[in-house]
C-alpha positions as CSV (number, residue, x, y, z in Angstrom):
1,M,93.4,205.3,62.4
2,K,91.1,208.2,63.2
3,T,90.1,206.5,66.5
4,I,93.7,206.0,67.6
5,R,94.5,209.6,66.8
6,N,91.4,210.8,68.8
7,N,92.3,208.6,71.7
8,L,95.9,209.9,71.7
9,L,94.7,213.5,71.5
10,G,92.3,212.9,74.4
11,I,95.0,211.4,76.5
12,V,97.4,214.3,75.8
13,L,94.6,216.8,76.5
14,V,93.7,215.1,79.8
15,S,97.4,214.9,80.9
16,M,97.9,218.6,80.2
17,I,94.8,219.5,82.3
18,V,96.0,217.2,85.2
19,T,99.6,218.7,84.9
20,L,98.2,222.3,85.0
21,A,96.0,221.5,88.0
22,A,99.0,220.0,89.8
23,I,101.1,223.1,89.1
24,I,98.3,225.4,90.4
25,L,97.8,223.2,93.5
26,V,101.6,223.3,94.3
27,A,101.9,227.0,93.7
28,S,99.0,227.8,96.0
29,Q,100.6,225.8,98.8
30,Q,103.8,227.9,98.9
31,A,105.1,229.1,102.3
32,R,104.1,232.6,103.3
33,T,106.4,235.2,101.9
34,A,108.5,237.6,103.9
35,S,108.0,241.3,103.7
36,A,111.3,243.2,104.0
37,S,112.9,239.9,105.1
38,V,110.7,239.4,108.1
39,F,107.5,237.3,108.4
40,V,104.5,239.1,109.9
41,G,104.5,238.6,113.6
42,S,108.3,238.3,113.8
43,E,109.0,241.9,113.4
44,Y,110.7,243.9,116.3
45,L,108.8,246.6,118.1
46,A,110.6,249.7,119.5
47,T,110.2,251.9,122.5
48,T,112.3,254.8,123.7
49,T,113.4,255.9,127.1
50,D,113.5,259.7,127.8
51,A,112.4,262.1,130.5
52,T,108.9,260.5,130.8
53,W,110.7,257.5,132.3
54,S,111.6,259.5,135.4
55,T,112.4,257.3,138.4
56,A,111.3,254.2,136.3
57,V,113.6,252.2,138.6
58,T,110.5,251.4,140.7
59,Q,108.4,249.9,137.9
60,C,108.6,248.0,134.6
61,K,107.0,249.5,131.5
62,D,103.9,247.5,130.9
63,G,104.3,247.6,127.1
64,L,107.5,245.7,127.3
65,V,106.5,243.0,129.8
66,K,104.3,241.2,127.3
67,N,107.3,240.9,124.8
68,K,109.5,237.9,125.2
69,V,112.5,238.6,123.0
70,L,115.0,241.5,123.5
71,G,116.4,242.6,120.2
72,S,118.7,245.5,120.8
73,V,119.4,248.7,122.8
74,L,120.4,251.8,120.9
75,V,121.8,254.5,123.1
76,T,121.4,257.9,121.3
77,K,121.9,260.3,124.2
78,T,124.2,259.6,127.2
79,S,123.9,260.3,130.9
80,N,125.0,258.7,134.1
81,A,121.8,256.6,134.2
82,I,122.0,252.8,134.5
83,L,119.8,250.6,132.3
84,T,118.9,247.2,133.7
85,I,117.0,244.6,131.7
86,T,115.6,241.6,133.5
87,D,113.3,238.7,132.9
88,A,110.1,240.0,134.4
89,T,107.6,238.3,136.7
90,S,105.3,241.3,137.1
91,T,105.3,245.0,136.7
92,T,106.1,245.8,140.3
93,H,109.7,246.3,141.4
94,S,109.5,243.9,144.4
95,D,108.5,241.1,142.1
96,F,111.3,241.5,139.6
97,A,113.0,238.2,138.7
98,T,116.6,237.8,139.8
99,T,117.6,236.9,136.2
100,T,119.3,239.9,134.8
101,I,119.7,239.9,131.0
102,A,121.8,243.1,130.9
103,S,122.8,246.0,133.1
104,F,125.1,248.8,131.9
105,P,125.7,252.5,132.3
106,L,124.3,254.7,129.5
107,T,127.6,256.7,129.3
108,T,128.5,255.7,125.7
109,V,126.5,256.1,122.5
110,G,126.2,252.8,120.7
111,E,124.1,249.8,119.8
112,Y,124.0,246.6,121.9
113,T,122.5,243.6,120.1
114,F,121.1,240.8,122.2
115,D,118.4,238.7,120.4
116,V,117.7,237.0,123.7
117,R,114.5,235.2,124.8
118,A,113.0,235.9,128.2
119,K,110.7,233.3,129.7
120,R,108.4,235.7,131.4
121,G,108.8,239.0,129.5
122,I,111.2,241.9,129.2
123,C,111.4,244.3,132.1
124,V,113.4,247.5,131.6
125,Q,114.5,249.8,134.5
126,V,116.2,253.1,134.1
127,D,117.5,255.1,137.0
128,T,116.8,258.7,135.8
129,T,117.6,260.3,139.1
130,V,121.2,260.8,137.9
131,G,120.3,262.1,134.4
132,V,118.1,261.3,131.5
133,A,119.5,259.2,128.7
134,S,117.7,258.5,125.4
135,T,117.6,254.9,124.2
136,T,115.6,252.9,121.7
137,I,114.8,249.3,122.8
138,T,113.6,246.7,120.4
139,T,111.5,243.7,121.5
140,R,109.1,241.2,120.0
141,N,106.8,238.5,121.2
């Protein structure tokens, strides 16, 4: 009787250890957790247009060309400037792609949401010769 009880106790103990090891193994294999509802690497980056973008119609901003997804454009100060966003091929104006993602006058304060992927990167042109608007443009890789 004592041998059967010892065998049963041994089997229960081993099964508990195996179950605990399986739980720990499964728990350690969980998918990465999101921070503020966004996984690391998927967050949007932002840049602003202002007076430093003067006559930016001749060139893309290098910091945006490497980003492939246009999130949104937030117009915070209006002007008669026109904002044009294209799928970029390089940072020189003559090499801009013909694919225009968006083009609109910056005459109204508001937010424009796109969440559009560009094959070659985002190129933003702002004609500031007619006035300086202030916008925030969000992008990500």
